[in-house]
C-alpha positions in Angstrom: 40.7 -47.9 11.1 38.8 -51.0 10.4 39.8 -53.4 7.6 36.2 -53.6 6.5 34.8 -51.4 3.7 32.7 -48.4 4.5 29.2 -49.4 4.2 27.4 -46.9 2.4 24.0 -48.4 2.5 24.1 -48.7 6.2 25.1 -45.1 6.7 22.5 -44.1 4.4 19.9 -45.7 6.3 21.0 -44.7 9.6 21.0 -41.0 8.4 17.5 -41.5 6.8 16.1 -42.9 9.8 17.4 -40.0 12.1 16.1 -37.5 9.5 12.4 -39.2 9.3 12.5 -39.1 13.2 13.5 -35.5 13.2 10.6 -34.6 10.6 8.1 -36.8 12.7 9.3 -34.8 15.8 8.8 -31.4 14.1 5.5 -32.5 12.7 4.3 -33.4 16.1 5.3 -30.1 17.6 3.5 -28.3 14.8 0.6 -29.9 15.3 0.6 -29.3 19.0 1.3 -25.5 18.3 -1.7 -25.4 16.0 -4.2 -27.0 18.6 -2.8 -24.4 21.1 -3.4 -21.6 18.6 -7.0 -22.9 17.7 -7.9 -22.9 21.3 -6.5 -19.3 21.7 -8.8 -18.5 18.5 -12.0 -20.0 20.1 -11.4 -18.2 23.5 -14.1 -16.1 24.9 -11.9 -13.1 24.8 -10.9 -13.7 20.9 -14.6 -14.3 20.1 -15.6 -10.9 21.9 -12.8 -9.1 20.2 -13.8 -10.4 16.9 -17.4 -9.6 17.5 -16.9 -6.2 18.6 -14.7 -5.5 15.5 -17.5 -6.8 13.1 -20.0 -4.9 14.9 -18.3 -1.7 14.6 -17.7 -2.3 11.0 -21.3 -3.0 10.5 -22.3 0.1 12.3 -20.2 2.2 10.2 -21.8 0.4 7.0 -25.3 0.6 8.2 -25.1 4.5 8.7 -24.1 4.9 5.0 -26.5 2.0 3.7 -29.5 4.3 3.0 -27.4 6.6 1.0 -25.6 3.7 -0.9 -29.2 2.2 -1.7 -30.6 5.4 -3.1 -27.5 5.9 -5.1 -27.6 2.7 -6.5 -31.4 2.8 -7.3 -30.8 6.4 -9.1 -27.9 4.6 -11.1 -30.4 2.2 -12.6 -30.1 -0.8 -10.3 -33.2 -2.8 -9.5 -34.7 -3.1 -6.2 -34.5 -6.8 -6.4 -30.6 -6.5 -7.5 -29.9 -4.4 -4.5 -31.7 -6.6 -2.1 -29.7 -9.7 -3.2 -26.6 -8.0 -3.3 -26.9 -6.9 0.1 -28.5 -10.0 1.4 -31.8 -7.9 2.3 -35.5 -8.4 1.6 -37.0 -6.5 -1.3 -39.6 -5.1 1.2 -36.7 -3.7 3.4 -35.0 -2.1 0.5 -38.4 -0.5 -0.8 -39.1 0.8 2.9 -35.3 2.3 3.2 -35.7 4.0 -0.2 -39.0 5.4 0.9 -37.7 6.7 3.9 -34.6 8.1 2.2 -36.9 10.0 -0.3 -38.9 11.4 2.6 -35.8 12.6 4.4 -34.6 14.2 1.3 -37.8 15.7 0.7 -37.8 17.1 4.2 -34.4 18.5 4.0 -35.1 20.2 0.5 -38.3 21.6 2.3 -36.2 23.4 5.0 -34.4 25.3 2.7 -37.6 27.0 0.8 -37.0 30.5 2.0 -40.6 30.8 3.3 -42.1 29.5 0.2 -44.8 26.7 0.4 -44.5 24.6 -2.7 -47.5 22.4 -3.7 -49.0 21.1 -6.9 -52.3 23.1 -7.7 -53.2 20.3 -10.2 -52.0 16.9 -10.7 -50.2 17.8 -14.0 -49.2 21.5 -13.0 -45.6 22.3 -11.8 -44.9 23.2 -8.2 -46.2 26.7 -7.1 -46.0 28.6 -4.1 -49.2 28.7 -2.0 -48.3 32.2 -0.7 -47.1 34.1 -3.7 -48.1 32.0 -6.7 -44.3 31.7 -7.8 -43.5 28.9 -10.0 -40.8 26.7 -8.6 -39.0 26.5 -12.0 -38.5 30.3 -11.9 -37.4 30.1 -8.3 -33.8 31.7 -7.8 -33.5 31.0 -4.1 -35.1 34.4 -3.0 -37.4 34.8 0.2 -41.0 34.4 -0.5 -42.6 38.0 -0.4 -45.7 36.9 1.0 -44.7 34.4 3.8 -45.7 35.3 7.2 
């Protein structure tokens, strides 16, 4: 043992310096690891994988988009609001809604049981060209006059 008193300040400084060196070494290792990870994220394989995932998600959304737009419009949303929310132009939304209505009308026409519905005058309700039945009175039966 030494006769000199224990120098707390020197010991504290030595411990502090060692901790600071260790902290700086750890920070440098972390920085290096992050750089390697960033390079990995920017790799061609990683970018292709991300692009493929986004594309598949978009395809699923794209298939449901016309019905979603029609549902929103029927719920009272404006075309401007739908376009803004989806990041589309108003003309595109109008076009999709027209196509959606036409597809729905075609689907409705496919289940007419032989009736050929039309408006005899602009203010008249739908009537069958073959048998004259009013659409409002139709209960789903086949047209008796259909060929």
